[in-house]
C-alpha positions as CSV (number, residue, x, y, z in Angstrom):
1,M,99.0,96.5,117.2
2,N,102.8,96.7,117.8
3,T,102.7,93.2,119.1
4,P,106.1,91.4,118.8
5,W,106.4,88.0,117.2
6,T,108.4,85.2,118.7
7,Q,110.4,85.0,115.5
8,P,110.9,87.7,112.8
9,V,110.1,87.2,109.1
10,V,112.8,88.3,106.7
11,L,111.6,89.1,103.1
12,S,112.9,90.8,100.0
13,L,110.7,93.9,99.2
14,G,111.0,96.7,96.8
15,E,112.7,97.3,93.5
16,P,115.6,96.5,93.6
17,P,114.7,94.0,96.3
18,E,116.0,94.9,99.8
19,E,116.0,92.6,102.8
20,T,113.3,93.7,105.2
21,I,112.9,92.3,108.7
22,I,109.3,92.3,110.1
23,E,109.1,91.6,113.8
24,T,105.6,92.9,114.8
25,T,102.0,92.7,113.7
26,Q,102.1,96.5,113.1
27,G,105.2,96.2,110.9
28,A,103.4,93.5,108.9
29,A,100.3,95.6,108.4
30,W,102.4,98.6,107.3
31,A,104.4,96.5,104.9
32,M,101.2,95.0,103.3
33,I,99.6,98.4,103.0
34,E,102.6,100.5,101.8
35,D,105.1,98.1,100.2
36,W,103.2,95.1,98.8
37,P,103.6,94.4,95.1
38,I,100.0,93.5,94.7
39,E,96.9,95.3,95.8
40,D,94.4,92.5,95.9
41,G,94.6,88.9,97.0
42,T,92.8,86.4,99.2
43,A,95.8,85.8,101.5
44,L,96.5,89.6,101.7
45,D,93.0,90.4,102.7
46,R,93.0,87.6,105.3
47,A,96.4,88.7,106.7
48,L,95.2,92.3,107.1
49,A,92.0,91.2,108.8
50,I,94.0,89.0,111.2
51,C,96.4,91.9,112.0
52,A,93.4,94.0,112.9
53,A,91.9,91.2,115.0
54,V,95.3,90.9,116.9
55,D,95.0,94.6,117.7
56,A,91.5,94.1,119.0
57,G,92.7,91.2,121.2
58,K,90.7,88.6,119.3
59,R,93.6,86.7,117.6
60,K,97.1,85.7,118.6
61,P,100.2,87.4,117.2
62,E,101.5,84.2,115.8
63,E,98.3,83.8,113.7
64,A,99.1,87.2,112.1
65,R,102.7,86.1,111.5
66,Q,101.6,82.9,109.7
67,A,99.0,84.8,107.7
68,F,101.6,87.4,106.7
69,I,103.9,84.7,105.4
70,E,101.0,83.3,103.3
71,A,100.3,86.7,101.9
72,A,103.9,87.2,101.0
73,L,104.0,83.8,99.2
74,E,100.8,84.8,97.4
75,A,102.5,88.0,96.2
76,G,105.6,86.1,95.0
77,I,107.8,87.7,97.7
78,L,110.9,85.7,98.8
79,V,110.5,84.8,102.4
80,R,112.9,83.6,105.0
81,S,111.4,83.0,108.4
C-alpha cells in the first residue's frame, strides 16, 4: 500500500494546523485513520475503500489520490495539490 503518487497532496492537519505532505496511498490511509477531524463521511469511507483496493491491485494509485482530496474537502481541510 506504500504506492507513491505522481504528485503529492499538501494539507493543513491538526490543531494548530500544520502543513502535512502526503505522497503515498499508505500515507493517505494513515492520515484518514489517525489524524482526520471527522470520523464519518461518504467521501472518507470511499477514499479508505479505494486505498484498500489499490493495496489489493484493483485500483490505480491516482484514484486513491483523487478520493483522498475529496475526503479532505468533505472534512473541511485546506488542500493544496
